[in-house]
C-alpha positions in Angstrom: 10.1 -16.1 5.2 6.8 -17.8 5.4 5.9 -21.1 3.8 2.3 -21.7 2.9 1.2 -25.0 1.9 -2.4 -26.1 1.0 -3.8 -29.5 0.0 -7.2 -29.8 -2.1 -9.5 -32.6 -2.9 -10.9 -31.7 -6.2 -14.7 -31.6 -7.0 -15.3 -32.3 -10.7 -18.6 -31.9 -12.5 -19.7 -34.9 -14.6 -17.5 -35.2 -17.7 -14.8 -32.8 -16.2 -11.2 -34.1 -16.7 -9.0 -33.9 -13.5 -5.9 -33.0 -15.8 -7.8 -30.3 -17.5 -9.1 -28.9 -14.2 -5.6 -29.0 -12.8 -4.0 -27.0 -15.8 -6.6 -24.2 -15.1 -5.6 -24.2 -11.5 -1.9 -24.3 -11.9 -2.0 -21.6 -14.6 -4.4 -19.2 -12.3 -1.7 -19.8 -9.3 1.5 -19.2 -11.5 -0.2 -15.9 -12.8 -0.1 -14.5 -9.2 3.7 -14.5 -9.0 5.1 -11.0 -9.9 1.5 -9.3 -9.4 1.3 -9.8 -5.6 3.8 -8.0 -3.4 5.6 -10.3 -1.1 4.7 -13.5 -2.9 8.1 -15.1 -3.9 7.2 -18.4 -5.4 4.3 -20.5 -6.2 4.2 -24.1 -7.2 1.3 -26.6 -7.6 1.4 -30.3 -8.2 -1.1 -32.9 -9.1 -1.1 -36.0 -7.0 -0.4 -39.4 -8.9 -1.2 -41.7 -5.9 -4.5 -43.2 -5.6 -5.5 -43.6 -1.9 -8.6 -42.9 0.2 -6.3 -40.6 2.3 -4.8 -38.7 -0.7 -5.5 -35.2 -1.6 -5.5 -34.2 -5.4 -3.5 -31.1 -5.5 -0.7 -29.5 -3.5 0.2 -26.0 -3.5 3.5 -24.4 -2.1 3.9 -20.7 -1.9 6.6 -18.6 -0.3 6.1 -15.2 1.2 8.6 -12.6 2.4 6.8 -12.3 6.0 3.4 -12.8 7.7 2.2 -9.4 6.7 2.7 -10.3 3.0 0.8 -13.6 3.6 -2.1 -11.8 5.2 -2.2 -9.0 2.4 -2.3 -12.0 -0.2 -5.5 -13.4 1.0 -7.2 -9.9 0.4 -5.3 -8.9 -2.8 -7.4 -8.5 -5.9 -5.3 -10.8 -8.0 -5.7 -13.5 -5.4 -9.5 -12.9 -5.3 -9.6 -13.3 -9.1 -7.6 -16.6 -8.8 -10.1 -17.9 -6.1 -12.9 -17.0 -8.5 -11.2 -19.4 -11.0 -10.1 -22.2 -8.7 -12.8 -22.3 -6.0 -15.3 -24.2 -8.1 -13.1 -26.9 -8.3 -12.4 -27.3 -4.7 -14.3 -29.9 -2.4 -12.0 -30.0 0.6 -8.8 -28.6 1.7 -6.2 -28.1 4.6 -3.3 -25.9 4.9 -0.3 -25.1 7.1 1.6 -21.9 7.4 5.1 -21.7 9.0 8.1 -19.5 9.4 11.5 -20.3 8.5 
């Protein structure tokens, strides 16, 4: 089993609301489950902590194996999600590990 964790700092246009942007991100990520083989779980959370070191969003996903994670990045459904989400992302980091 593979765990994929990403953390993002959001980039919002003038007048854009962080909660509204997160709702769109969360819905797009949740819509991938059941549509991408090997993606078992997907969860996103909006950080409530204000700090210069803090990221805005954490994403937790679980995959059956490394091959499923690699296929996920190329899958058309994930590409649709990236089209919706990437416009809100300023910076990010991630970690993948096997359990």
